[in-house]
N, C-alpha and C positions, 0 to 999 in steps of 0.2 A: 246663781253666781256660776255656776258650771260654762254656761256659754262665754262669759268674759274671762275664765280662766283659759278656757280652750282658745280664746283668741290671744290672750297674752302668751300662750304656749307657742303659737305660730309666729311670734314676733321675736323670736330668741335673736336673730341676727342683730334686730335693731336696737336691742336691749343693750347687747355687747359693742355696738358701734358708738352707742351714746356713753357707755363707761368710759371706752377708750379716749372718746373726744375730751372728758372731762378730766380724766388722769394725765392728760397732755400739758396741763396747766400747773405749773411748779408753785402751789400755793403753799410755801415754807413760811407759817407765820412767825418763826422766829427771826427770819432774815429781812432786816429791813430795806435789803436792796430789791427784794421781791414783793415789796408791800402793792406795787401795781397789779402783780400776777396773783395775789391773795385776791384781791377786790375783782378781777376779771373771773375768778372763780365763784365767787359769790354771784355775780352777774349771770354767770352761766347757768345756775340752779334756778336763780329768780326766773330767768326766760322760759326754762323747762316747765317750770310750774305755772307761770303766766299763760303760756301755750296751750294748756291743758283746760284752762278755764278757772284758774284760781285767782284770787284778788290779791295782787303781789306789790311787794315794796322792798328796797334795800336800805336799811336804817344805818347811817354813821354812827359810829362811836369814837370815843377816843383812840382806839386802835383800828382793828379791822371791822367791817360791816356785818350785819345781821340780816339774813335775808327771813322775811316774815308773809306766809302766804295762810290766806283763809279760805273756805268755801263753807258757808253755814246755811246753806239752803234746806237743810231736813229739819223743820220745826218739829219741836219734840223730842226730837232724837238725841240721844248722848253725844257728846263731844270729846274728841281724841287730839291731844295736842302730840304731836310727833317732833321730836328733837334729832338733830345731826349735827356734823361739823364738817366744812369744805377745806380745813388746813390741814396739813400732813407735817410728819416729822422729818427734820433735815435727812438728805439722804446719805451723808457722808458714812462710812468710807467708800468712795465712789469706785475704788479699785475692786470692790468686792462685787459689785453688781455683775451680771452675766450679760444685761444689755444696759443701756441709759434709764436711769431711774425714772425719767419723765417721756421714755419710749415703751410705752405697754406694749408687751410681746406676748403671744400666745405660746404657751409650751404644753403642748395636748390640750388638756381641759382646764389647764389652768392661765390666769391672764398676771402677768408679773409687771409690777409697777408701785412706785412708791402712792400709798394712798389705797391701792386697789382692795383691800378688806378695811382699813382704819383711816378714814371711815366713808370714804368716797362711794366705794362698792356697796357696802350695807345701807347707807342713806339713800343712794340710788334705787337700789332694790325696793326700798318703802315708796319712794316717789313714783317710780315707775307702775307698781301695784295699783295704788291710788291714783294715778293720773290714768291708766289703763281702764280703770271701773268707769271713771268720769267721762272719758271721751266715747265709750262704748255705750253707756246708759243716758249721758245727758246730766246725771245727778249723781249723788253718793248717799247710801242707806244711813250714814250719819255723818255729823258735823266734822271737818277735819280741818286743824290748824298746824302748820310747820314753823318751827323755829330753827334755823340753820345758820349757825355761826362760825366764824373765821380764826377762832383763838382759843379753842380747846387744848391744842398742843401746848400752849404756853400758861394754861391754868383758868382760862376764861376771865380773864382780869375784868371785863366790862360787862358780863353778862348777867350779875346779881342786880347791878342797877338797872340794866335794861328790863329784867323781868319785873322788880318792884315798879318801874315808871309806866309798864305796859300790864299792869295786873289785871285790870279789867278786860283788856283786850284779849287776853292769854287765858280767860278762864276755861277751864276744861272739866271733865270727869276724871280723865286719868291721862297719863304720859306713855308714850312709847318710845324707846331708843333701842337701835339696831348697833351696838357697839362691841359686842361681845364675842364669844366663840361657842361652838357647840361642843358637847364634851369629846367627840371624836368623829371620823368619817362613818357616816350611816347612823348617828347618835344626836339628833338635834336636841337642844337644850334651852331653858328658859333660867337665866341667870337669878338668883335670890339674895345675893350677897355680893358687896364689892368690898373691897380694903380702902382704907383712907390714905393720905398723903401728906407728908412733909418733905419738903425738897430745900437744901442747903447748900450754901455755897463757902468755902472755908478759905481765908488766905493768912498764911504766916510770913510775917516779914523778919528778915536776919539784917546783915549788914545792909549799908546804903547803896550798895555796888555788887556784882559778881566780882569774885574774888580768885585769885590763883589757888587752888586746892593743896599744892606742895608748900606755899609761901605762908599760907593761913590756915590750914586745915589742922585741926588740934587746938587752934587758940581762939576760934570763933565758930559759933554754932552754925552748923549747917541747916537751915529752915527744911530743907527735905529730909533730913534724917529726924529732926522733930516733927514733921508732920506724920512720916509713917509710924512712929512710936504712939502719937495720939491715936491714929485712926487703927493702929492693930489692937490697941487696949480697949476698943467699944465692944468687941465680941469676944467671948471666951471659946476654948477647944472644943465645948459642948454646942456651939451655936446660940448661946444665951447672951442677950444685950446686956451689958454691964453699966447702963446709964442709972444712977439711983433714981426710983420712982416709975421707971419707963413702964413697969407692967402692974404698977398699982390697980389701973382700970379696966385690965383685960378682961373681957367675957370669956370665960373657960367654955370649950364646947360640951355640951350636954352628952351623955351616953348614948341619947337616942341619936343624937347628930352624928356621933363617931360611928354608929352603927350604920346610918343610913351612908356615909361615905364609903366605908367598907363594902356594901352592897354594889357600888358602883363597878367593882373589880377593875380597879385602874392598872392597867399594864406598867408597872414600873420598871420592868427590865426593856420594855419596849422604848419607853421615856428615856431611859440610861443610853440605851444603844443609840436612838437618835441624835442625842446631843454629843455623842463619842466621848462622856465622861468616864473615867474608872470607875467610880461609884457615885450615887446621889448623896446630896448633903445639906443638912440643916439642923435646925434645933431638936436636941436629944429628946426622946420620947414621944416623937409625933411623927405621923405617917408623911410621905411626899404631899397628898393632897390635902392634909391638915396644915402642915407648913405652908404651902401654897393658898390656901384659901382662908383659914382661921388663926393663923399665928402672925405676929407683928415681925417684920424684918428690918433690917438696917442693910444697906448696900452703897459702896463707893460706885459711882458712875462715872467718874473721871479724876485723872492726875495729871499735874502739869508741873515741871520744876526743870531746871537748868538746862544742859545741852541735848537735845533730842534728834539732833541732825545726824548725818551720815559720819562715821569715823569717830575718832576720840578728841575730846576736849575736857582737859582736867581743870574743871571750874567747880568752885564752890559757891551754890547759886545764891542770889540775894533774897529769892522769894520762892514760896512753894503754895500750890491752891489745890483743891479738891471739892469734887460735886459730889453731893451725899443725898441718898432717898431713904425714907422709912415710909414703909407701908404699915398703916394702922388697921386694928380691928375694934369692933364694938367692945367697949364703951370709950375708947381712947378718943381724946379732943387735939386736934392737930394745932392749936395754937397754945395748949398746956405742955404738948410734947417737944415743940419747937423752943418755947423757954426753958425747959428742962435740958435739952441737948444743948443748946446755946450756953447755959450756965455751967454746965458739965465741961464743954470744950475749953472755955474760959479758964475754968479751976485747974485743969490739967496742963494748960499750955506752960513749958517752961519758961521762966523770966528771962532767959536768954534770946526769946523771941516777941513780936507782938502778934495778935491774934486779931483778925477781924471775922465776923459771920454774918452772911448776908442770907435772908430766908427768902425765896423766889415765890412759891406759892404752895398750897396747901389744898386738902379735901377731906371731909367727914366720912367715915366708912358707913355703909348701908346695909340694913338688912330688909328685904321687901316682904309684906304681909302677903302670906301664902293662903290665907282663908280670904279670896277674893274673887267675885264674879268676873272682874276684869282678866285675872290671871287664866281662869278656867278657860274663859273665852278664847283668849290666846293660846292656850293648850290645844283645845280643840282645832283651831285654825292652822297650827303648826303639824298637828297629826294628818289634816288634809293635804296640805302642802307638801310635807316631806314624806307621807305615807308612814310615818311612824309618831308615836307619841312622846313628846319631850320629858328628857329628865330633869329635875331641879339642882342645879349646881350653884357654887360659889365662885367667884373670880378673884384672882389676886392684885387686878388692875383697878384703877380709880377712874370713877366719872363724877366730877365735882357737881355737875347740874343736876344730877339726882337730888341729893340734899338741899339745893337751891329751890327745886321746884315743889319739895315737901314743904320749905319753911317759909317762903314766898308766896306760892300759889296755893299751898294746901293740898297738893295732889300727890298721889302715889304714882309710881313708875313700874312698867313692866319693861324687862331688858330682855331682848332676844337677841340670840347670838346665831349668827348665819355663816360666820367664818369658820376655819379649822384650828385647833391649836399649834399648827405648824406653819401657818400662814406668814410667820415671819414680819409681824407687825413691829416696827420701830426698827427693824434690820435690813439689811441688804435683801433684795431679791424677794420683797414681800409680794405676795400673790393671792389671789382670790379663785377659789374652784367654782368656775363659771356654773356647773349643774346645780351648786346651791345658791349662788346667785340668781338663778330663774325660780328654784324652789320658793327663795324668799320673795320675789315679784308675787308669786301666785298665792304664798301664804297671805301676804299682805291683802289680797282682794277677798280672800275668805276671811280674815280677821275683820275686815268691814262688816259683813253679813254677820258674823258672829257676834259683834258687839252691838248692833242694831237690835238683837233680841235680848240683851242684858235689862 
């Protein structure tokens, strides 16, 4: 495989040009006005795979399409299913970007654009690695299938049904996803745990219209005041979530797991300084990494009420709303937690307002089986591609498809991280460190070789 890897190394400029081309497409899945652009991003990756020799198609769903690609010419060899997504987060706030969010810009060794690392850059690294082997040799040492969707950032509402409908066609020995991070610069990692997710939207209604705060203040409930009281009550001053039953099924870290986390020698002061916060914060009794990786969280993601324009307007708003997410850990169930939270919010809403709670989407927490020949093969490939053996870490984010792949297709998933913790995923000035992009491409070529011997 070294000859192929050397060839891939000589094509660095082309790899970057291809990524820039894809990143220019504003494939924001949550923005209905960009539906055509999302589809164009799906067509782009389908054409990339087709041109390399994959059998491809773009399957329509009730939302955005799914790209399916297959090469199954390695009779008797293992089959790898690779998942990725081509949709991206909204770029707002636009004024915080140093360049246009969809105008990929090189800043030294970093490529800055929305989707650079989440997930176009990481997904394309896998595609470029596999396609490079296929172009160079005319065949692959194992069978490879790709499922690349356009709705991950909105909870993959159509993916579960798609997996079920194409169960036989998508059968494989193991799945691979690159939508995570390394532990740090020069510290490649394989993620062995993901948090689950519950995402809610809360609406409080007070009077039937906005009112003059002088004429009506003190006589009519202000829903903004009521909502802030509700939200403020959901966590205590020790970072503990106060919703009854919320922790009932939380699986505590073992002493061995806590020791393994300590051995990673996490730079907490560097973490604090990078974010420019006075002190780190979270649930009392746990370290920063334990909070990030293995303890449930509750966060307000957005607040809206009243006058937010320039200058003053003394208004008593009629309505207030908030978006809120909870990250879950084994063995919490997102449906159960959503029900708990909704009932609690309704029970503490003052009778002076009406409340409506909408559940957007959720995901189950995941722990990856570490006693696995597929994980061992991936570890060997990472060591060849990055020049250093990977560490095993958890991640505070959620990837809903991992549990779907297990429950629907019966396969485990290997979670490879090519990005860095400071890549600003979901934030302005998202970036991808291009040396890691190249290492990811070469790692993918090595991985095909390693999996062929499993």
